[in-house]
N, C-alpha and C positions, 0 to 999 in steps of 0.2 A: 668159754674161750674169749679172750680179749681181742678187740679189733686193733690191729697194728697200723693199718693204713686205711683212711677213709677219704676217697675222692668223691666230691659231691657236685654234680651238675657243672663241670668246668667247661669253659669255652676259651678258645685262643684263636685269634686271627692276626696274622702278620701283615704289616704294611696296610692297615685298613684305610679305605678310601682312596687308594692309589691304584695305578695300573698293575702293580705287582701284588695286589691283595691276595692272600692265601688263607683260606679258612682251614685251620689245622686240627682243631678239636671242637666237636659239636656235642654239648650236653653229655659229657662223659662222667659216669658214676661207677665207682668200683670200690669194693671193700675187701681187704685182705685180713684174714684172721691170723692170730699168732701162729707161726710155724707154717703158714701157707707158702708153697713154692709155685709161683705162677709163671708160666711161659707165655710170652706175648708175641704173636705172629701177625703178618699182614704184608701186603705189597709195599713198594716204595711209595712214600707219601701217604701211607694209611693213618699215620699219627702215632706210631709206636714210640719213636724217640721223643716226639713232642710231649707225650704223656709222661715219659720217664724224666725228661728235663723239667717239666712242671713240678713233679714231686721233689726233684733235687733243688728247685728254686733258681734255675739258670736264668729265667726271666719270669716276670709276673704273669699270672693268668688274667683274662678279661673279667670273668665272673665265676662264681662258684667257690668251693672251699676245699682245703687239703689239711687233714689232721694226721699226724704221725705219732703213734704211741701215746695218744691222748693229748698231744700238744698241737694246737692250731697254728700251723706254719704259713697260712695263706699269704700273709703280707710280709713274711720274712725273706730277706735275701739269702742266697745260697750259703754264705759263710755263717749266718746266724742259725741255720738248721743243720749244718754239717755234722754236728756232734750226734745227731740221730741217725745218720745215714752212712753206710759203707758203699763205695762205688768202684766198679771196675769198668774201664773204658775199652773201646775196640782196639786201640793202638797199644801194643805191649810196652812201648817206650814210655807211656804215660804212667804215673803212679809209683815209679821207683826212681831212686837217684843212682845213676849209672856209675858215678865215681866213688860211691860208698860201698862198703861191704854188705853182705847179706844180713849179718847180725845187726849192723848199724841201721840199715833200712828198717828192720823189724822193731828195733828200739825206738826209732822215731815214731813209728805207727803206734806202738804201745804207749808212748808218752804223750800222744796227741792231746792237746787241751790241758796237759799238766805242765810242770816246770819244763821250760823249753831247753833244747840243746842237748849235746852229748858231752858237755864239758867234763863230766865225771866218768865218761866211758861206759862200756857195756859190762855189767857185772857177770861173774861166773854163774850166778843163780839164773840170771836172765838168759845166758847162753844155753844152759841146760833146758830151760823152758822152750826156747825157740827150736832147739834140736828136736825135742819131743813133738812140737807142733808141725815141723817140716816133714816128719816121717809120714804123715797122712797123705802127702802128695805123691809118695813113691817115685821121686825123681832123683834121689840121692843127694839132695841139697843139704840134708842134715850133717853131711860130712864135709861141707864146703862153706861153713859159716863165714870164713874170712875172705872168700872170693869176692872180687868186685862184681857188682850186679851187671855192669856193662859187658862182662864176658859171658853172660848166660844167653841161652837161646831165647827166641821169642816166647815159646811155650813155657819155659822155666820162669821167665820174668812174669808172664801172665799169671801163672800159678802162685808165684810169690806175692804178686799184687793182691790176688784173691785172699791169701792168708792175712796180709797186712790190713786189708779192708775189714776183716772180721775179728781182729785181735781184741777190739774193745766191744765186741758183741753189739753191733748197731741195731737200732729198732727195725730198720729195713735195709736190706742189701739190694742194690741196683746193679744189674749186669747188662751193660749196653753192647750187645753183639760181641761179647768178650772173647769169642773164639773165631770170629769171622776172618781175622787176619792170619790165622794159623792153618797149616796143612791138616788134612782130615785126621791123620793118626794122632798128631799133637793135640788137635781140637778135642778129640775123644778123651785123651788123657786129662786135659784141663776140665772137661765136663764131668768126668768121673770124680776128680778131686773136688769139684764144686758140690756134687751130690754128697760126698763124705763130710765136707766142712759144714754144709747147710744142715745135714742130718744130725751131726754131732752136737752142734750148738743150737739146734732147733730155731734156725734163723728164718724170719719172714723175708721172702725173696721174690723179686720181680726180674725175670730174665727176658730181655728182648732178643729175638733171633729171627733170621729170615729162612732158617732151615726147618722145614716141616717135620722131618724125622726127629730132629733134636727136640723140637717143641712137644712132640708126642711122647718121646722116650723119657723125658725128664720132668720132674715136678708132679704135683698132685692136681694141677688145674691148668687149663689152657684157654687163653683169651685170643680171639681173632678180631683184628680191627680192619676197617675199610672206610676210606673217606672221612676220617676223623671221628668215627663212631665205633663202639664195641658191637660187633654183629654176632659173635658166638662166645659162650662162656661154658666150658665143658669140664666136669670134674668127676671124681669118684670112679665107679665101675665103668661108666661110659667112656671116660678118658683112657682107662687101662686097655679097653678093647679097640680103641680108635686106630684106624689105618689112614694113610695119606689119602686114599680114595674116598674114605668116609668123610674126611675133613673137607676135601674139594666139593663133594656132593652137598654137605651141610652149608658150605659157603655159598654155593650157587643158589640153593633154596632160600637162604637168608637174605641174599642181596639181589637175586634175580639177574646175576651176571656171572660170567666165567672168571675164575681166578687166573690172572695172566702175568704172574711174576716168575719167569723161567728160573731165576736164581733160587727161589724158594723151593721149586719143584725138584731141581737138580741136586740140591744140597744133600 
């Protein structure tokens, strides 16, 4: 199996040498094989989003290297590596154009990096394709192709964003707490849709979450971070049998401290 993501010995410190200095990542190394679906959990400030943003190229890392799908992207800004990455953010309003129709939003995503614009409209063939793809979400959106995206609920928009982020089969899909802003029932729907899309397209995925149950239930591998380091990496049978209690115990053994993020426990 090919490695789709290789993070090697990366460090990141914000505002170095100032009173606001924050060491965010300390010697982080992580390899994702093709088709790996990794959930990443940790308390606030553990380094989860910092690691995800490092992969996305939101800002440069201090030292180390990042390789996506065989391409060394370490020195590349976000827009130069965007073609390798699909990304869904926490805010359902990000990632879709509210004043455009569902089919137009999907066409823009499908044509990303190709000839720009929708001057020649969405073709009937494209509409049929989008209808088929939307069915997997089980939200009835396949019957609402001409609806303006601004009229959709947060969960519907987030599910649509997920679909759009994967239309061009990215080398890696980054999900940044993409269900955190949704109510539990809607979040579950979007997570189930995520499982289906990732499974169908065999996508290599990194999902940041603060919800321990979600981290345990989804994906084939679980990473736990603390103070800018990876402290646990659990996969295979061990992950399948994992409970929240197990995870908390493993965390306290690995770090010699109690896990104290109520949000993650209550999720």
